[in-house]
TISE-744645 format. One line per 10 residues: number of its first residue (from 1); for each residue y, x, z of N, C-alpha, C. Coordinates in steps of 0.02 Angstrom, whole numbers, plus 50000, padded with zeros to 5 digits. Layout:
// TISE-744645
NUM) Y X Z Y X Z Y X Z  ... $
//
This chain:
// TISE-744645
1) 57870 53101 52109 57934 53073 52129 57934 53063 52205  57987 53083 52239 57992 53075 52310 58016 53004 52326  57977 52966 52362 57992 52897 52376 58012 52885 52448  57994 52930 52493 58003 52918 52564 58073 52939 52586  58095 52911 52642 58163 52923 52665 58175 52997 52678  58126 53030 52708 58135 53102 52722 58146 53141 52658  58104 53129 52609 58106 53170 52548 58163 53151 52501  58195 53094 52512 58254 53078 52472 58309 53130 52481  58308 53164 52539 58359 53213 52554 58345 53281 52522  58285 53292 52499 58265 53359 52479 58298 53382 52415 $
11) 58321 53336 52374 58352 53355 52311 58427 53366 52318  58452 53363 52379 58524 53367 52390 58545 53434 52421  58501 53483 52423 58519 53548 52450 58528 53549 52524  58504 53498 52559 58514 53493 52631 58459 53531 52668  58466 53532 52734 58417 53564 52778 58414 53523 52842  58355 53520 52876 58349 53480 52936 58399 53501 52990  58424 53451 53024 58469 53461 53081 58440 53423 53140  58422 53458 53194 58392 53426 53252 58444 53382 53287  58426 53318 53295 58471 53270 53327 58454 53259 53400  58389 53264 53416 58367 53254 53485 58299 53286 53494 $
21) 58285 53312 53553 58218 53337 53568 58210 53345 53643  58149 53345 53666 58137 53350 53738 58064 53367 53752  58051 53392 53812 57985 53395 53841 57988 53350 53903  57945 53300 53906 57954 53249 53958 57887 53218 53978  57882 53199 54041 57823 53162 54065 57841 53088 54070  57807 53046 54030 57816 52974 54034 57763 52946 54081  57783 52900 54124 57737 52869 54172 57745 52794 54168  57689 52759 54153 57690 52686 54148 57750 52662 54109  57754 52684 54046 57813 52672 54004 57793 52636 53940  57829 52582 53925 57817 52544 53864 57883 52539 53825 $
31) 57887 52573 53769 57947 52573 53728 57945 52515 53679  57999 52480 53673 58003 52424 53626 58000 52450 53554  57971 52413 53508 57970 52434 53437 58041 52446 53412  58050 52501 53376 58116 52519 53350 58109 52566 53291  58162 52575 53254 58165 52622 53198 58232 52657 53201  58236 52716 53172 58299 52753 53170 58301 52796 53107  58359 52826 53094 58370 52865 53033 58350 52938 53042  58306 52953 53090 58284 53021 53102 58209 53026 53093  58187 53081 53066 58115 53097 53064 58095 53116 53135  58034 53096 53155 58014 53109 53225 57943 53139 53227 $
41) 57935 53187 53273 57869 53217 53286 57856 53208 53361  57801 53175 53379 57779 53169 53448 57715 53209 53457  57713 53250 53509 57656 53296 53521 57636 53290 53594  57571 53276 53607 57547 53265 53675 57522 53331 53705  57548 53349 53763 57527 53409 53799 57479 53393 53856  57487 53335 53886 57444 53316 53942 57442 53240 53947  57383 53213 53962 57376 53141 53969 57362 53108 53901  57377 53043 53897 57365 53005 53837 57421 52955 53826  57430 52935 53764 57480 52884 53748 57454 52844 53689  57484 52788 53677 57466 52745 53621 57527 52735 53576 $
51) 57517 52745 53511 57570 52738 53462 57558 52675 53422  57609 52635 53413 57607 52576 53370 57653 52587 53311  57631 52569 53251 57670 52577 53190 57670 52511 53153  57728 52493 53126 57737 52429 53093 57761 52442 53022  57722 52419 52972 57741 52426 52902 57739 52357 52870  57798 52330 52857 57804 52263 52828 57767 52213 52873  57713 52183 52847 57678 52133 52887 57616 52161 52921  57608 52228 52920 57550 52260 52950 57569 52297 53014  57522 52299 53060 57531 52336 53122 57470 52380 53133  57483 52444 53150 57429 52490 53163 57442 52525 53229 $
61) 57389 52543 53264 57397 52578 53328 57340 52626 53338  57353 52679 53376 57302 52728 53392 57321 52765 53456  57272 52796 53487 57283 52833 53548 57284 52908 53533  57330 52945 53565 57334 53017 53557 57319 53051 53624  57281 53106 53621 57266 53146 53679 57295 53216 53672  57273 53262 53714 57301 53329 53717 57293 53365 53649  57347 53394 53625 57346 53431 53563 57353 53388 53501  57358 53323 53509 57367 53278 53452 57441 53261 53444  57459 53245 53382 57529 53231 53368 57534 53180 53311  57595 53153 53303 57607 53107 53248 57674 53124 53217 $
71) 57677 53123 53151 57738 53129 53112 57758 53059 53090  57821 53039 53102 57845 52973 53083 57908 52981 53041  57907 52956 52980 57964 52963 52936 58021 52918 52959  58082 52937 52941 58141 52897 52959 58134 52826 52933  58157 52778 52974 58156 52708 52954 58091 52673 52967  58040 52708 52992 57975 52677 53006 57975 52647 53076  57961 52583 53081 57960 52549 53145 57901 52573 53186  57913 52592 53250 57860 52618 53292 57875 52605 53366  57825 52615 53407 57832 52606 53480 57784 52653 53515  57803 52672 53576 57763 52716 53619 57742 52678 53681 $
81) 57678 52683 53699 57652 52651 53759 57614 52702 53800  57632 52708 53864 57597 52752 53911 57576 52710 53971  57511 52702 53979 57486 52660 54034 57484 52699 54100  57471 52763 54098 57469 52803 54159 57522 52858 54155  57503 52917 54128 57550 52972 54123 57538 53012 54060  57591 53035 54029 57585 53075 53967 57644 53123 53963  57627 53187 53959 57677 53239 53951 57679 53258 53877  57737 53252 53846 57741 53264 53774 57805 53302 53754  57801 53331 53695 57858 53362 53662 57878 53316 53605  57943 53305 53598 57969 53261 53546 58027 53296 53511 $
91) 58026 53295 53444 58081 53323 53405 58101 53272 53353  58165 53258 53347 58192 53212 53298 58245 53248 53257  58241 53242 53190 58290 53275 53149 58309 53233 53088  58369 53245 53063 58394 53214 53002 58411 53270 52953  58446 53253 52899 58465 53303 52850 58540 53302 52840  58568 53357 52815 58638 53359 52800 58673 53421 52823  58642 53459 52867 58672 53521 52891 58678 53571 52833  58736 53603 52828 58745 53656 52777 58704 53717 52798  58654 53736 52759 58610 53790 52781 58642 53859 52776  58621 53904 52820 58644 53973 52818 58600 54016 52774 $
101) 58535 54006 52781 58487 54051 52749 58448 54020 52692  58434 53955 52698 58388 53924 52649 58403 53850 52642  58380 53821 52588 58380 53749 52578 58307 53726 52580  58297 53661 52579 58229 53636 52577 58194 53658 52513  58232 53661 52458 58202 53682 52395 58177 53754 52398  58216 53798 52428 58195 53868 52432 58136 53876 52480  58135 53836 52533 58080 53839 52580 58016 53813 52548  58021 53759 52509 57964 53732 52474 57938 53781 52421  57983 53817 52389 57963 53867 52340 57924 53924 52373  57942 53940 52435 57909 53994 52471 57845 53971 52505 $
111) 57836 53906 52515 57777 53880 52549 57744 53826 52506  57695 53844 52465 57660 53794 52424 57628 53739 52465  57605 53756 52526 57574 53705 52569 57625 53652 52588  57685 53673 52608 57738 53626 52624 57756 53583 52564  57762 53614 52505 57779 53577 52445 57725 53526 52428  57662 53544 52435 57607 53497 52421 57608 53440 52470  57617 53455 52535 57618 53402 52585 57675 53352 52572  57733 53377 52554 57790 53333 52540 57778 53291 52479  57743 53317 52429 57728 53278 52369 57681 53219 52386  57639 53227 52438 57591 53175 52457 57613 53140 52521 $
121) 57676 53143 52538 57700 53121 52604 57687 53047 52617  57662 53033 52678 57654 52965 52701 57713 52946 52745  57720 52881 52759 57773 52859 52804 57757 52882 52875  57694 52893 52889 57674 52923 52953 57607 52957 52944  57593 53005 52988 57532 53043 52984 57516 53072 53052  57453 53071 53071 57432 53099 53136 57388 53160 53124  57385 53204 53173 57344 53264 53167 57328 53294 53234  57289 53348 53233 57271 53385 53294 57286 53459 53283  57321 53488 53331 57345 53556 53327 57295 53604 53361  57239 53616 53329 57187 53659 53359 57210 53731 53368 $
131) 57252 53756 53324 57274 53825 53329 57329 53836 53380  57367 53783 53397 57423 53789 53443 57487 53814 53410  57484 53829 53344 57542 53855 53309 57599 53804 53304  57581 53741 53293 57633 53690 53288 57667 53681 53355  57629 53682 53410 57659 53677 53476 57709 53733 53488  57691 53795 53471 57735 53852 53480 57800 53842 53440  57793 53817 53379 57852 53806 53337 57896 53751 53366  57866 53696 53389 57904 53642 53419 57940 53666 53482  57905 53706 53522 57935 53731 53585 57996 53774 53571  57992 53815 53518 58049 53856 53499 58109 53814 53480 $
141) 58097 53760 53443 58152 53714 53423 58182 53680 53484  58139 53657 53530 58164 53624 53591 58205 53673 53633  58181 53735 53637 58218 53786 53676 58286 53800 53644  58288 53804 53577 58352 53814 53543 58400 53757 53557  58374 53696 53554 58417 53638 53564 58442 53634 53637  58399 53654 53683 58418 53652 53754 58471 53703 53771  58473 53757 53733 58523 53810 53744 58565 53820 53682  58587 53764 53654 58621 53766 53589 58684 53809 53590  58718 53813 53646 58780 53852 53649 58766 53927 53641  58708 53948 53664 58691 54020 53662 58645 54038 53605 $
151) 58614 53988 53573 58564 54002 53522 58596 54028 53458  58563 54075 53426 58586 54103 53363 58572 54054 53307  58622 54038 53266 58614 53987 53214 58560 54006 53163  58558 54070 53144 58507 54092 53096 58437 54084 53126  58430 54101 53190 58365 54095 53223 58344 54022 53228  58392 53978 53242 58377 53906 53245 58351 53882 53177  58382 53904 53124 58360 53884 53057 58289 53909 53043  58275 53970 53063 58208 53998 53054 58156 53959 53093  58172 53940 53154 58125 53902 53196 58112 53833 53166  58163 53801 53137 58153 53737 53105 58107 53745 53044 $
161) 58118 53798 53006 58075 53811 52948 58003 53822 52970  57993 53860 53024 57926 53871 53050 57893 53805 53071  57933 53762 53103 57907 53698 53124 57882 53657 53065  57921 53655 53011 57901 53616 52952 57839 53644 52919  57836 53710 52913 57778 53742 52880 57715 53732 52922  57720 53741 52988 57661 53731 53031 57640 53658 53033  57689 53612 53030 57673 53541 53027 57633 53526 52964  57657 53550 52907 57623 53538 52844 57554 53571 52843  57550 53633 52866 57487 53669 52866 57435 53635 52910  57457 53614 52969 57410 53581 53015 57385 53516 52987 $
171) 57429 53476 52958 57408 53412 52930 57365 53421 52868  57379 53471 52827 57340 53482 52768 57271 53510 52785  57266 53546 52841 57202 53576 52861 57161 53530 52906  57193 53479 52934 57161 53438 52985 57116 53383 52956  57057 53378 52982 57012 53323 52967 57004 53309 52894  57034 53257 52871 57026 53235 52801 57079 53264 52756  57110 53320 52777 57164 53349 52738 57139 53381 52675  57183 53420 52644 57165 53452 52581 57149 53400 52528  57093 53409 52495 57074 53363 52441 57060 53294 52468  57030 53290 52528 57016 53225 52558 57080 53185 52570 $
181) 57134 53219 52592 57197 53185 52603 57224 53157 52537  57216 53194 52484 57239 53171 52418 57201 53107 52399  57135 53105 52413 57097 53044 52399 57127 52984 52435  57146 52994 52498 57173 52939 52538 57240 52916 52509  57283 52963 52490 57347 52945 52461 57337 52907 52395  57290 52930 52353 57276 52895 52290 57249 52826 52304  57209 52819 52356 57182 52753 52375 57239 52706 52395  57286 52731 52435 57344 52690 52456 57385 52669 52395  57394 52715 52348 57431 52698 52287 57396 52644 52247  57330 52649 52241 57291 52599 52204 57297 52531 52238 $
191) 57292 52530 52304 57298 52467 52341 57367 52436 52331  57419 52478 52331 57487 52452 52321 57495 52422 52251  57464 52454 52201 57470 52430 52133 57431 52366 52121  57379 52354 52162 57335 52297 52150 57334 52249 52209  57391 52240 52241 57394 52197 52300 57372 52126 52285  57384 52104 52224 57367 52034 52207 57294 52026 52188  57257 52081 52181 57187 52078 52160 57140 52078 52220  57081 52051 52209 57028 52052 52260 56984 52113 52246  57010 52172 52263 56976 52233 52245 56929 52255 52302  56870 52280 52284 56820 52300 52333 56824 52375 52345 $
201) 56803 52396 52405 56804 52467 52423 56761 52507 52374  56705 52479 52354 56661 52514 52307 56697 52528 52241  56740 52481 52219 56777 52491 52157 56829 52546 52165  56863 52547 52223 56912 52600 52236 56878 52668 52236  56822 52673 52271 56786 52737 52276 56763 52761 52207  56738 52714 52166 56714 52733 52099 56772 52760 52058  56830 52729 52062 56887 52752 52024 56911 52821 52047  56902 52835 52112 56921 52900 52140 56868 52953 52129  56807 52931 52112 56753 52978 52100 56717 53002 52162  56719 52961 52216 56684 52979 52278 56646 52917 52302 $
211) 56605 52927 52354 56566 52871 52380 56609 52825 52424  56589 52762 52429 56626 52714 52471 56625 52736 52544  56568 52761 52567 56562 52783 52637 56610 52841 52652  56613 52889 52604 56657 52946 52614 56730 52925 52613  56748 52879 52568 56817 52855 52565 56836 52820 52630  56792 52778 52656 56807 52743 52719 56816 52792 52776  56774 52844 52778 56779 52894 52832 56844 52933 52827  56864 52953 52766 56927 52988 52757 56986 52945 52778  56985 52882 52757 57041 52837 52772 57051 52828 52847  56995 52820 52883 57000 52812 52956 57024 52876 52989 $
221) 57003 52934 52964 57025 52997 52992 57100 53007 52985  57127 52988 52927 57198 52999 52914 57241 52945 52948  57222 52882 52941 57265 52827 52964 57242 52793 53028  57181 52809 53051 57158 52780 53115 57136 52708 53110  57132 52681 53050 57109 52612 53039 57065 52610 52977  57029 52555 52969 56988 52547 52909 57032 52527 52850  57006 52535 52790 57042 52514 52730 57057 52439 52734 $
//
């Protein structure tokens, strides 16, 4: 069942529509915590930045360097902090555009990796783009948006599809992705179900069928914090 804001749109035949995007250098910049109705991808090209995320009564933060990125689902409270300088690409999109070539359902049918990632979707996720493929896809979307009057609509739709597939592929292949990512998602689900219990990490690991040390390492790789 799709529970997240992004995936609530997937059963409605919609397709992503880019609302805002840019390539920009932030210098000594502190953004106030905020949330919006758009999915957001932040990608660091040069320098470093710090991302803060707020989920109910919890706050998490981590630093991103060159080639690192974060996916943030719509409605998730977040903030950006740059102490010195950071050059980044940012793409924000919502759903509702009438598609020319494909819907999210048809794209998911053609890309099992995208479909799997969406089934395990988190409210936010960070990764590292070692191949550079995600950066190329994001750059194409930014270029389309910057020249929207001249851009071909079919080509824009293809570039958005490439962005989503490369995003999913990179996150599924990165660090604790694949089977390890599934362990982390199952761990989060167990914690949500047993919030009132005094459950130990060893018990979680045993139920998942892995060691406590491996579970802790996976969790930190995916979320940047300890369990």
